[in-house]
C-alpha positions as CSV (number, residue, x, y, z in Angstrom):
1,M,1.3,-2.2,-0.8
2,N,-1.6,-4.3,-2.1
3,I,-2.4,-7.9,-2.6
4,E,-4.2,-9.1,-5.7
5,I,-5.7,-12.6,-5.9
6,K,-6.2,-13.4,-9.6
7,I,-8.0,-16.6,-10.7
8,E,-7.9,-17.3,-14.4
9,K,-8.3,-20.6,-16.3
10,N,-8.1,-22.6,-13.0
11,I,-4.8,-20.9,-12.0
12,V,-4.5,-18.9,-8.8
13,A,-2.0,-16.1,-8.6
14,I,-1.4,-14.2,-5.4
15,Q,0.5,-11.0,-6.2
16,L,2.1,-8.5,-3.9
17,K,1.9,-5.1,-5.6
18,S,3.2,-1.6,-5.1
19,N,1.2,0.7,-7.3
20,K,1.0,-1.3,-10.5
21,A,4.4,-3.1,-10.1
22,I,4.3,-6.7,-9.1
23,L,6.9,-7.2,-6.3
24,D,6.4,-10.9,-5.7
25,R,3.9,-13.6,-6.5
26,M,2.8,-17.2,-5.8
27,V,1.0,-19.3,-8.4
28,F,-0.7,-22.6,-8.0
29,P,-3.4,-24.6,-9.8
30,E,-6.9,-24.4,-8.5
31,E,-7.6,-28.0,-7.6
32,R,-10.8,-27.6,-5.6
33,N,-8.9,-27.0,-2.4
34,L,-8.6,-23.2,-2.4
35,A,-10.1,-23.1,1.2
36,E,-7.1,-25.0,2.4
37,K,-4.4,-23.2,0.3
38,L,-5.4,-19.6,0.1
39,L,-4.7,-18.3,3.6
40,P,-1.5,-20.2,4.2
41,S,-0.2,-19.0,0.8
42,I,-1.0,-15.3,1.7
43,D,0.7,-15.8,5.0
44,K,3.8,-17.3,3.3
45,L,4.0,-14.4,0.8
46,L,3.8,-11.9,3.6
47,R,6.4,-13.6,5.7
48,K,8.7,-14.1,2.7
49,N,8.6,-10.3,2.1
50,K,8.9,-9.5,5.9
51,L,5.4,-7.8,5.9
52,E,2.6,-7.8,8.4
53,P,-1.1,-7.7,7.4
54,K,-1.2,-4.1,8.6
55,D,1.3,-3.2,5.8
56,I,-1.3,-4.1,3.2
57,K,-3.7,-1.3,2.2
58,V,-6.2,-3.4,0.3
59,M,-6.6,-6.9,-1.1
60,E,-8.4,-7.3,-4.4
61,L,-9.9,-10.2,-6.3
62,K,-9.9,-10.6,-10.1
63,A,-11.5,-13.7,-11.6
64,D,-12.7,-15.0,-14.9
65,M,-15.6,-16.8,-13.3
66,D,-18.9,-15.5,-11.9
67,D,-19.9,-15.5,-8.3
68,S,-21.9,-18.7,-8.5
69,Y,-18.6,-20.7,-8.3
70,T,-17.5,-21.9,-4.9
71,T,-13.9,-21.0,-5.7
72,F,-14.9,-17.4,-6.4
73,R,-17.0,-17.2,-3.2
74,I,-14.1,-18.6,-1.0
75,A,-11.7,-16.0,-2.5
76,K,-14.2,-13.2,-2.2
77,S,-14.8,-14.1,1.5
78,V,-11.1,-14.0,2.2
79,V,-10.7,-10.6,0.5
80,D,-13.7,-9.1,2.2
81,S,-12.6,-10.4,5.6
82,F,-9.0,-9.3,5.2
83,N,-10.0,-5.8,4.1
84,W,-12.4,-5.5,7.0
85,A,-9.8,-6.7,9.5
86,V,-7.1,-4.4,8.2
87,K,-9.4,-1.3,8.5
88,K,-9.9,-2.3,12.2
89,L,-6.1,-2.3,12.8
């Protein structure tokens, strides 16, 4: 099980994936409040599907913006932190 955060054209999609199949997703507009919405949205997606963070093998980020944007840096920090923490479990 993987989580993919996809940011394209100011739309954020958090997708729960098994192999390449999308099992569930949450979508919301990026309104310069990603720091406030991203972690609660991931938590909600996991709870809705009765999953724990340890059930996720890897979290990935795909974005149509470069790393100079704050939105990208916030999402990248969450992805890197999650992947580090899951490896420690």
